[in-house]
C-alpha positions in Angstrom: -24.1 -52.9 79.8 -23.5 -50.9 82.2 -25.8 -49.9 85.0 -28.0 -46.7 84.5 -28.1 -44.4 87.4 -31.5 -43.1 88.0 -31.5 -38.8 87.4 -34.6 -36.7 88.2 -35.9 -33.7 86.0 -34.2 -30.4 86.2 -36.5 -27.4 87.5 -36.8 -26.5 83.5 -37.9 -29.6 82.4 -40.3 -29.7 85.4 -41.3 -26.3 84.6 -42.1 -27.2 80.8 -43.8 -30.5 81.9 -46.7 -28.2 83.9 -46.9 -25.7 81.0 -47.0 -28.2 78.1 -47.9 -31.5 79.4 -44.9 -33.2 78.2 -41.1 -33.3 78.4 -38.4 -34.3 76.0 -36.1 -36.6 78.0 -33.2 -37.7 76.0 -31.5 -41.3 76.5 -34.0 -42.0 79.4 -33.5 -45.8 78.7 -30.8 -47.6 76.3 -31.6 -47.4 72.5 -31.4 -51.4 72.6 -34.7 -51.4 74.7 -36.3 -48.8 72.1 -35.0 -51.1 69.3 -36.6 -54.2 71.1 -40.2 -52.6 71.9 -40.2 -51.1 68.2 -39.4 -54.8 66.9 -42.2 -56.0 69.1 -44.8 -53.5 68.4 -44.3 -54.0 64.4 -44.3 -57.4 65.0 -47.2 -57.6 67.6 -49.5 -54.7 65.5 -52.0 -56.3 62.3 -50.0 -53.2 60.2 -47.0 -53.5 57.8 -44.2 -50.8 58.7 -43.2 -50.2 55.0 -46.9 -49.6 53.8 -48.4 -45.9 55.3 -51.6 -47.2 54.2 -52.0 -49.7 56.8 -51.5 -47.4 59.8 -55.0 -45.9 59.4 -56.0 -46.6 63.1 -54.5 -44.5 66.0 -54.4 -47.4 68.7 -53.5 -50.8 68.7 -53.9 -53.0 71.6 -50.6 -55.3 71.8 -51.1 -58.1 74.0 -47.5 -59.7 74.0 -45.9 -58.6 77.5 -43.2 -56.1 77.1 -41.1 -58.5 79.4 -39.9 -60.4 76.1 -36.7 -62.2 76.1 -35.6 -59.4 73.3 -36.6 -56.5 75.5 -35.2 -58.4 79.3 -31.8 -59.0 77.2 -31.6 -55.7 76.0 -32.4 -54.4 79.6 -30.6 -56.6 81.7 -27.9 -58.7 79.2 -28.6 -62.3 77.9 -28.3 -63.7 81.8 -31.6 -62.3 82.7 -33.9 -65.2 81.2 -32.6 -67.3 83.8 -33.8 -64.9 86.5 
C-alpha cells in the first residue's frame, strides 16, 4: 500500500464544519480500513447485519481493540503484525 499524504480541510470545508457541525471528507482513509472496521463491528455487536429488527439500540460498546491484525494489516500491510 502506498503512503498517504496528510491533507488539510479547505476553507469551504472548515466553514461547513463550523456552520453544520460536520464535514464530509472523501477518501479520508483507505477503503480496506473501512471494510476491516465494518467486519469488526458486525462480529462484535450483538446484532445481525441481515436482520434490521436486531438494530434497535442506537449504541453498542465494542470491547475489541481497533488495533486488530485485520485493521493493522489493512493500514500498514501484512508485515504490521511484526511491529
